[in-house]
C-alpha positions as CSV (number, residue, x, y, z in Angstrom):
1,X,-6.1,-37.0,52.1
2,X,-7.1,-39.8,49.8
3,X,-4.8,-41.4,47.2
4,X,-6.1,-39.2,44.4
5,X,-5.2,-36.0,46.2
6,X,-1.7,-37.4,47.0
7,X,-1.2,-38.2,43.4
8,X,-2.2,-34.6,42.4
9,X,0.2,-33.1,44.9
10,X,3.1,-35.2,43.7
11,X,2.3,-34.3,40.1
12,X,2.2,-30.6,41.1
13,X,5.6,-30.8,42.7
14,X,7.0,-32.3,39.5
15,X,5.5,-29.5,37.5
16,X,6.9,-26.9,39.8
17,X,10.3,-28.5,39.6
18,X,10.1,-28.6,35.8
19,X,9.1,-25.0,35.7
20,X,11.9,-24.0,38.0
21,X,14.4,-26.0,36.0
22,X,13.2,-24.5,32.7
23,X,13.4,-21.0,34.2
24,X,16.9,-21.6,35.4
25,X,17.9,-22.9,32.0
26,X,16.4,-19.9,30.3
27,X,18.1,-17.5,32.7
28,X,21.4,-19.4,32.1
29,X,20.9,-19.1,28.3
30,X,20.1,-15.4,28.6
31,X,23.1,-14.8,30.8
32,X,25.3,-16.6,28.2
33,X,23.8,-14.5,25.4
34,X,24.6,-11.3,27.5
35,X,28.2,-12.5,28.1
36,X,28.7,-13.2,24.4
37,X,27.1,-9.8,23.5
38,X,29.3,-8.0,26.0
39,X,32.4,-9.8,24.6
40,X,31.5,-9.0,21.0
41,X,30.8,-5.3,21.8
42,X,34.0,-5.1,23.8
43,X,35.9,-6.7,20.9
44,X,34.4,-4.2,18.4
45,X,35.2,-1.3,20.8
46,X,38.7,-2.6,21.2
47,X,39.2,-2.9,17.5
48,X,37.8,0.7,16.9
49,X,40.0,2.0,19.7
50,X,43.0,0.4,18.1
51,X,42.1,2.0,14.7
52,X,41.5,5.4,16.3
53,X,44.7,5.3,18.4
54,X,46.6,4.0,15.3
55,X,45.2,6.8,13.2
56,X,46.0,9.4,15.8
57,X,49.5,7.9,16.0
58,X,49.9,8.0,12.2
59,X,48.5,11.5,12.0
60,X,50.8,12.5,14.9
61,X,53.7,11.0,13.1
62,X,52.9,12.9,9.9
63,X,52.5,16.2,11.7
64,X,55.7,15.6,13.6
65,X,57.5,14.7,10.3
66,X,56.1,17.9,8.7
67,X,57.2,20.0,11.7
68,X,60.5,18.2,11.7
69,X,61.1,18.9,8.0
70,X,60.1,22.5,8.5
71,X,62.5,23.0,11.5
72,X,65.3,21.3,9.6
73,X,64.8,23.3,6.3
74,X,63.7,20.2,4.3
75,X,60.5,21.9,3.2
76,X,62.3,24.8,1.5
77,X,61.0,23.9,-2.0
78,X,57.4,24.6,-0.8
79,X,58.2,27.6,1.5
80,X,61.1,30.1,1.7
81,X,60.4,30.5,5.4
82,X,62.4,27.6,6.8
83,X,64.9,26.9,9.5
84,X,67.7,27.1,6.9
85,X,66.7,30.6,5.7
86,X,66.1,31.8,9.2
87,X,69.6,30.7,10.2
88,X,71.2,32.3,7.1
89,X,69.4,35.5,7.8
90,X,70.7,35.5,11.3
91,X,74.2,34.9,10.0
92,X,73.9,37.8,7.4
93,X,72.5,40.1,10.1
94,X,75.4,39.3,12.4
95,X,78.0,39.8,9.6
96,X,76.4,43.2,8.8
97,X,76.2,44.2,12.5
98,X,79.9,43.4,13.1
99,X,81.4,44.7,9.9
100,X,79.2,47.4,8.3
101,X,80.8,50.9,8.6
102,X,77.7,53.0,9.0
103,X,74.6,53.0,11.3
104,X,72.1,50.3,10.6
105,X,68.3,50.9,10.3
106,X,66.9,47.6,11.3
107,X,63.4,48.7,10.4
108,X,64.5,49.5,6.9
109,X,66.3,46.1,6.7
110,X,63.1,44.3,7.6
111,X,61.2,46.3,4.9
112,X,63.9,45.3,2.5
113,X,63.3,41.6,3.2
114,X,59.6,41.9,2.5
115,X,60.3,44.0,-0.6
116,X,62.9,41.5,-1.8
117,X,60.4,38.6,-1.6
118,X,58.1,40.3,-4.1
119,X,60.8,41.6,-6.3
120,X,62.2,38.0,-6.6
121,X,59.0,37.2,-8.7
122,X,60.7,39.1,-11.6
123,X,57.4,40.9,-12.3
124,X,57.8,44.6,-12.8
125,X,54.2,45.2,-11.9
126,X,54.2,43.3,-8.6
127,X,55.5,45.2,-5.6
128,X,55.5,45.6,-1.8
129,X,54.1,48.7,-0.2
130,X,54.8,49.9,3.3
131,X,51.9,51.4,5.2
132,X,52.8,55.0,4.1
133,X,53.4,53.9,0.5
134,X,50.0,52.2,0.4
135,X,48.3,55.4,1.6
136,X,50.0,57.4,-1.2
137,X,49.1,54.8,-3.8
138,X,45.5,54.8,-2.7
139,X,45.3,58.6,-2.9
140,X,46.8,58.5,-6.4
141,X,44.3,56.0,-7.7
142,X,41.5,58.0,-6.2
143,X,42.8,61.1,-8.0
144,X,42.9,63.0,-4.7
145,X,46.0,64.4,-3.1
146,X,46.9,67.1,-0.6
147,X,49.3,69.6,-2.2
148,X,49.6,72.9,-3.9
149,X,48.0,72.3,-7.3
150,X,51.1,72.4,-9.6
151,X,52.2,69.7,-12.0
152,X,55.9,69.0,-11.7
153,X,58.4,67.6,-14.2
154,X,62.2,67.5,-14.5
155,X,64.0,70.1,-16.4
156,X,66.6,68.4,-18.7
157,X,68.9,71.4,-18.9
158,X,69.3,72.2,-15.2
159,X,68.4,68.9,-13.6
160,X,66.0,70.7,-11.3
161,X,62.3,70.0,-10.9
162,X,60.1,72.6,-12.7
163,X,56.5,73.7,-12.6
164,X,55.1,72.1,-15.8
165,X,51.7,73.8,-15.3
166,X,49.6,75.4,-12.6
167,X,46.0,74.2,-12.0
168,X,43.5,77.0,-12.2
169,X,42.2,78.2,-8.8
170,X,44.8,76.2,-7.0
171,X,47.0,77.4,-4.0
172,X,50.0,77.5,-6.4
173,X,48.2,80.0,-8.6
174,X,47.0,82.0,-5.7
175,X,50.6,82.2,-4.3
176,X,52.0,83.4,-7.6
177,X,53.8,80.3,-8.9
178,X,54.2,80.2,-12.7
179,X,54.9,77.6,-15.4
180,X,58.6,77.2,-15.8
181,X,59.6,78.1,-12.2
182,X,62.4,75.9,-11.0
183,X,62.5,74.3,-7.5
184,X,65.6,75.2,-5.5
185,X,64.5,74.4,-2.0
186,X,61.5,72.9,-0.3
187,X,61.5,74.2,3.2
188,X,65.3,74.0,4.1
189,X,66.1,71.0,1.8
190,X,68.1,71.6,-1.3
191,X,66.4,69.5,-4.0
192,X,69.1,69.5,-6.7
193,X,70.0,65.9,-7.6
194,X,66.9,64.4,-5.9
195,X,64.4,62.2,-7.7
196,X,61.2,63.8,-8.9
197,X,59.1,61.6,-6.6
198,X,61.1,62.7,-3.6
199,X,60.6,66.4,-4.4
200,X,56.9,65.9,-5.0
201,X,56.6,64.1,-1.6
202,X,58.3,67.0,0.1
203,X,55.8,69.4,-1.5
204,X,52.8,67.4,-0.5
205,X,51.6,67.2,3.1
206,X,48.7,67.4,5.4
207,X,45.7,69.5,4.5
208,X,45.9,73.1,5.8
209,X,49.6,73.1,6.4
210,X,52.0,75.5,4.6
211,X,55.1,74.6,2.6
212,X,57.9,77.2,2.0
213,X,59.3,77.1,-1.5
214,X,62.5,78.8,-2.8
215,X,62.2,79.1,-6.6
216,X,64.3,80.2,-9.5
217,X,62.5,82.2,-12.3
218,X,64.0,83.1,-15.6
219,X,64.7,86.8,-15.8
220,X,64.8,87.3,-12.0
221,X,68.1,88.2,-10.4
222,X,67.4,86.5,-7.1
223,X,65.5,83.5,-5.6
224,X,61.8,83.9,-5.2
225,X,60.2,82.8,-1.9
226,X,56.7,81.4,-1.6
227,X,54.6,80.2,1.3
228,X,51.9,77.9,-0.2
229,X,49.1,76.3,1.8
230,X,48.3,72.7,1.0
231,X,44.8,71.8,0.1
232,X,42.8,68.8,-1.0
233,X,43.3,68.7,-4.7
234,X,41.7,66.6,-7.5
235,X,43.8,65.5,-10.3
236,X,42.8,67.0,-13.6
237,X,42.8,63.8,-15.6
238,X,40.5,65.0,-18.4
239,X,40.8,68.1,-20.6
240,X,38.4,69.0,-23.5
241,X,37.7,71.6,-26.1
242,X,36.0,72.0,-29.5
243,X,38.4,71.7,-32.4
244,X,35.8,73.4,-34.6
245,X,32.1,73.9,-34.7
246,X,31.4,70.2,-35.1
247,X,34.3,68.2,-33.7
248,X,35.0,67.8,-30.0
249,X,38.3,66.8,-28.4
250,X,38.7,64.9,-25.1
251,X,42.0,63.8,-23.7
252,X,42.2,61.3,-20.8
253,X,45.6,61.5,-19.1
254,X,44.9,58.4,-16.8
255,X,42.0,56.5,-15.3
256,X,41.4,57.5,-11.6
257,X,38.2,57.4,-9.6
258,X,37.7,61.1,-10.4
259,X,38.1,60.5,-14.1
260,X,34.6,59.1,-14.5
261,X,32.8,62.3,-13.5
262,X,35.4,64.5,-15.3
263,X,34.8,62.5,-18.5
264,X,31.0,62.7,-18.2
265,X,31.3,66.5,-17.7
266,X,33.6,66.9,-20.7
267,X,31.3,64.8,-22.8
268,X,28.3,66.9,-21.7
269,X,30.0,70.2,-22.4
270,X,31.1,69.0,-25.9
271,X,27.6,67.8,-26.6
272,X,26.2,71.1,-25.4
273,X,28.6,72.9,-27.8
274,X,27.1,71.1,-30.8
275,X,29.5,68.2,-31.1
276,X,28.8,65.9,-34.1
277,X,32.1,64.0,-34.1
278,X,34.8,63.3,-31.4
279,X,38.5,62.8,-31.2
280,X,39.4,60.8,-28.0
281,X,43.1,61.2,-27.1
282,X,44.6,58.3,-25.1
283,X,48.3,59.0,-26.0
284,X,50.6,58.7,-23.1
285,X,47.8,57.3,-20.9
286,X,49.5,54.7,-18.6
287,X,46.2,53.1,-17.5
288,X,44.8,53.1,-13.9
289,X,41.6,52.0,-12.4
290,X,39.7,49.1,-14.0
291,X,36.4,50.2,-12.6
292,X,36.9,53.7,-13.9
293,X,37.7,52.7,-17.5
294,X,34.7,50.3,-17.5
295,X,32.4,53.1,-16.4
296,X,33.7,55.4,-19.1
297,X,33.3,52.6,-21.7
298,X,29.6,52.3,-20.7
299,X,29.2,55.9,-21.9
300,X,30.4,54.9,-25.4
301,X,30.0,51.2,-26.3
302,X,27.1,49.2,-27.6
303,X,25.6,46.4,-25.5
304,X,28.0,43.6,-24.8
305,X,31.4,42.8,-23.3
306,X,33.8,45.5,-22.4
307,X,36.6,43.2,-21.3
308,X,37.0,39.9,-19.4
309,X,39.8,38.6,-17.2
310,X,41.0,35.1,-16.4
311,X,43.1,34.2,-13.3
312,X,45.6,31.3,-12.7
313,X,42.7,28.9,-12.0
314,X,40.9,29.7,-15.2
315,X,38.1,31.7,-13.4
316,X,36.6,34.2,-15.8
317,X,35.2,37.6,-14.8
318,X,33.3,39.6,-17.3
319,X,32.7,43.4,-17.4
320,X,29.7,44.3,-19.6
321,X,27.8,47.3,-21.0
322,X,24.1,47.6,-21.4
323,X,24.4,49.9,-24.5
324,X,22.0,52.5,-23.2
325,X,24.5,55.3,-23.7
326,X,26.2,54.2,-26.9
327,X,28.1,57.0,-28.6
328,X,26.6,57.2,-32.1
329,X,28.8,59.9,-33.7
330,X,32.0,59.6,-35.8
331,X,34.9,58.8,-33.5
332,X,38.7,58.7,-33.8
333,X,41.0,57.5,-31.0
334,X,44.6,58.6,-30.7
335,X,47.0,56.0,-29.3
336,X,50.8,55.6,-29.1
337,X,53.4,53.3,-27.5
338,X,52.7,54.8,-24.1
339,X,49.0,54.0,-24.2
340,X,48.8,51.1,-21.8
341,X,46.7,48.9,-19.6
342,X,43.3,50.5,-19.0
343,X,43.7,52.8,-22.0
344,X,44.2,49.6,-24.1
345,X,41.0,48.1,-22.6
346,X,39.0,51.1,-23.9
347,X,40.9,51.3,-27.3
348,X,40.6,47.5,-27.8
349,X,36.9,47.5,-27.2
350,X,36.3,50.4,-29.5
351,X,38.3,48.6,-32.2
352,X,36.6,45.3,-31.7
353,X,33.1,46.9,-32.0
354,X,34.2,49.0,-35.0
355,X,32.7,52.2,-33.6
356,X,35.9,54.3,-34.0
357,X,39.1,54.5,-35.9
358,X,42.4,54.1,-34.0
359,X,45.1,56.6,-35.2
360,X,48.7,56.7,-34.2
361,X,51.2,53.9,-33.4
362,X,50.9,50.5,-31.7
363,X,50.1,50.6,-28.0
364,X,52.3,49.5,-25.1
365,X,50.9,45.9,-24.7
366,X,50.0,45.5,-21.0
367,X,47.3,42.9,-20.9
368,X,47.5,41.9,-17.3
369,X,45.7,43.0,-14.1
370,X,47.1,43.8,-10.7
371,X,45.4,43.6,-7.3
372,X,46.5,45.2,-4.1
373,X,46.2,42.8,-1.1
374,X,46.4,44.5,2.2
375,X,48.1,42.9,5.2
376,X,47.2,43.1,8.9
377,X,49.9,45.6,9.8
378,X,48.8,48.2,7.2
379,X,51.3,47.2,4.5
380,X,50.3,45.6,1.2
381,X,51.4,43.5,-1.7
382,X,50.4,44.4,-5.3
383,X,50.4,41.2,-7.4
384,X,49.6,40.4,-11.0
385,X,46.5,38.2,-10.7
386,X,45.0,37.8,-14.1
387,X,45.2,38.3,-17.9
388,X,42.6,40.4,-19.6
389,X,41.1,40.0,-23.1
390,X,39.3,42.3,-25.5
391,X,35.6,41.5,-26.4
392,X,36.8,39.4,-29.3
393,X,39.1,37.4,-27.1
394,X,42.4,39.1,-28.0
395,X,45.2,38.9,-25.4
396,X,47.3,42.0,-26.2
397,X,50.0,41.5,-23.6
398,X,53.4,42.2,-25.0
399,X,51.8,42.7,-28.4
400,X,49.8,45.9,-28.1
401,X,46.9,47.1,-30.3
402,X,47.8,48.1,-33.9
403,X,46.1,51.3,-35.1
404,X,43.7,51.3,-38.0
405,X,45.7,54.2,-39.4
406,X,49.4,54.3,-38.5
407,X,50.9,57.8,-38.1
408,X,54.3,58.4,-36.5
409,X,54.4,61.5,-34.4
410,X,56.4,64.3,-35.9
411,X,58.3,65.7,-32.9
412,X,60.3,68.2,-34.8
413,X,57.2,69.9,-36.2
414,X,55.6,70.0,-32.8
415,X,58.6,71.7,-31.2
416,X,58.9,74.1,-34.1
417,X,55.4,75.4,-34.3
418,X,53.1,73.2,-32.1
419,X,51.9,71.1,-35.1
420,X,50.4,67.8,-33.9
421,X,50.3,65.7,-37.1
422,X,48.6,62.8,-35.4
423,X,45.7,65.0,-34.1
424,X,45.4,66.6,-37.6
425,X,45.0,63.1,-39.2
426,X,42.4,62.1,-36.6
427,X,40.5,65.3,-37.2
428,X,40.6,64.7,-40.9
429,X,39.2,61.2,-40.5
430,X,36.3,62.5,-38.4
431,X,35.6,65.3,-40.9
432,X,35.5,62.7,-43.6
433,X,33.1,60.5,-41.7
434,X,30.9,63.6,-41.1
435,X,30.9,64.3,-44.8
436,X,29.7,60.7,-45.4
437,X,26.9,60.9,-42.9
438,X,25.5,64.3,-44.0
């Protein structure tokens, strides 16, 4: 190997050494970078973990504090169901159990607690329904019940329930019951001194079953016995007739689901009889189903609002009419202090649109809406949930609707010879309008 080759080999060794040293330095630098990165990531993870654990700890502390306040009755301002009230209820129950003279119905006691919670609202329209009470209420609003087909009222002279009227074609009519008959017994139960609702509930029952009635009839020397089969009955909420050749009369007693078809039929019959003017009687109508009154309003009103409601959050719900069935004949509407709720919705809309004349006295003034909220065990709570307003934005609650023509009812004349002075005035107004349109 000559000198030149030796010099090359030595130079190559130096280059290899430099390359190795540089590689080692780069590897060392990369390793340092990795260590720093791992440290930084670990630090970030640690900080995040501290925050997460700290947040969980704080949340846990808050949950514990809420639970602790609940268990110690410190949250009673927000909820009546607290440890304090539970303890007091336990004490009251124990005091009753140890000291009350008579037998205790603990089921009834529980129902009383639920009922008392709703009654404490101080709202006469909010109430608690047991499962059975809810079923009865639903049947009533549907206008369907299972009974004998006799309207029942209390007789002031005797304190007994009496047959106010008998529905045509009903089981009561078929069995021979007559208007004025007094209830003495239902099955083996003496009914004197009982509330009217209690007596009615005894008479009603399952479809197809029979109820035995012991009745008192004027002119008879002994009690009369009747076995009457219960059937599915539809409340007669609408009655109609022609007052003369041109003027029809329709009375709506209340607004149930069945009322819509009954009103449509009555309107059709009156139209078929040549009706050119109408007297609509809403006196004594306590209201009822909001959907039903809106459907009836759609058979009478022009296009526009029927009514709108607003709840506690200011949410507005509108009920409208397309005006396709607007009633375009002279109209008078009879109202009084017992015309309430749904009947005021209809009367208020008629007045706001100016399509009819209100006759009688100022209405009741119930401008609020109730909703039935069912619970999982079959019971329910009926609560006042919103105000309602007439198309012109009038809130009639506790004010009522003033009639266009005020006429006090003459009770003495009605008792004497059946004269209905309010109906006579409404009829005169329609006749006058017919004279103007002819």
